[in-house]
N, C-alpha and C positions, 0 to 999 in steps of 0.2 A: 190642865186638871183631867183626872180619870175618873170617870162613871161606869156602873153596869149598864149594857145596852140592854133595852128592854125586850130585845128580840131574843137574841142569842146568848144573854145572862154573861157576857165575859165583860173585862174591862177595856174600855176604848178612851180615846182621847178626844176631849170637848173642848171646843174653842169659847175663849170669853165672850160674854155679851156685847162688849164693846166692838166686837171686830167685825159686827153688821153681816154676819152670815145668815142668812134665812134657813138654809138646813144644812147637815153635814152627813157624811157615811161612817157607818162602823166601819173600823178597821177590819173586823172577820169575816160579818155577814154581807156587807155592802148595803145595808139596810138603810135607807133614809131617816137621819134623826134631826130633833129639834128641840129646844129649850120649852119647858111647860109655860105656855106664856100666861096662863091664869095664875101659876105661882107667882111668877115675876111680877105681874101687876099686883097680887095680892101682897107680898113682901114689900113692894115698893109704898102703896097705899098705908099700910100698917107702920111702918117705920116712921113714915113722914107725919102720919098722924098723930102717934104716941111722942114724937121728938115735939111737935108742934105743941102739945097740950102741956108736956111738962114747962116747956121755955113759956109759953103763956101763964101758966100757974106761978110762975118766980116772977112775973111781971115783966116781960120783955115785950116790944112792939110787937103787934102780928105780923107786919111785912118784914121784919127782919128776922123773926120766928120761921115764916115760911121759907124765906131765901136760906136761913141757916139750917134748916132741916132738908131742903131740896140739895144743897152742898154737900153737907156731909153724908148722904145717902149716895150720892155719886162717888165720893171719896171712899167710904166703906164697903160698897157694894162687892166688888171683886175678892176681898178678903174675907167678910165675915157672911156675906149672904148668898153667893153664888154657890158655893158648896152643898147648901140645901137646896137647891133649885133642880127636880129630876127632867130627865130627857124623856121624851114621847117619841113613836115612830110618826114620820110625817106624812100623813093620809094623803095629801094632794099632791106630792110628790110620788106616792106609789101608784095614785090614781093615772096621772100623766104618763108614766112610764110605761103601765099596762097599755093604755089606748095608742100611746105611740108604737109599741110591739105588734098590737091588733092591725094597725093602719100600714104596718111593714108587710106583715104578712098578705093582706089582700092585695099589695101593689106588687 
């Protein structure tokens, strides 16, 4: 999937959430990037809550409702939800790189 880098504003390839990549680098400016964790969690909670309320209101058992909501979220996330999740600069990775460079200069 292609998204705009927040640093250089150019399109860059973004890995899917299920690839378990903590951070990735922009193809153009090499800035460390990551998925916006607040949006990932927010979309998940909103979808599961909405789906659960709808299923509960039509009389489906609460346990089955939660199971259906979570499984359906996992199935539709890649196609319908991930395109809306923004990417951010990974501040921790930038700090560690700067620290690593400063220790190399001292040594």
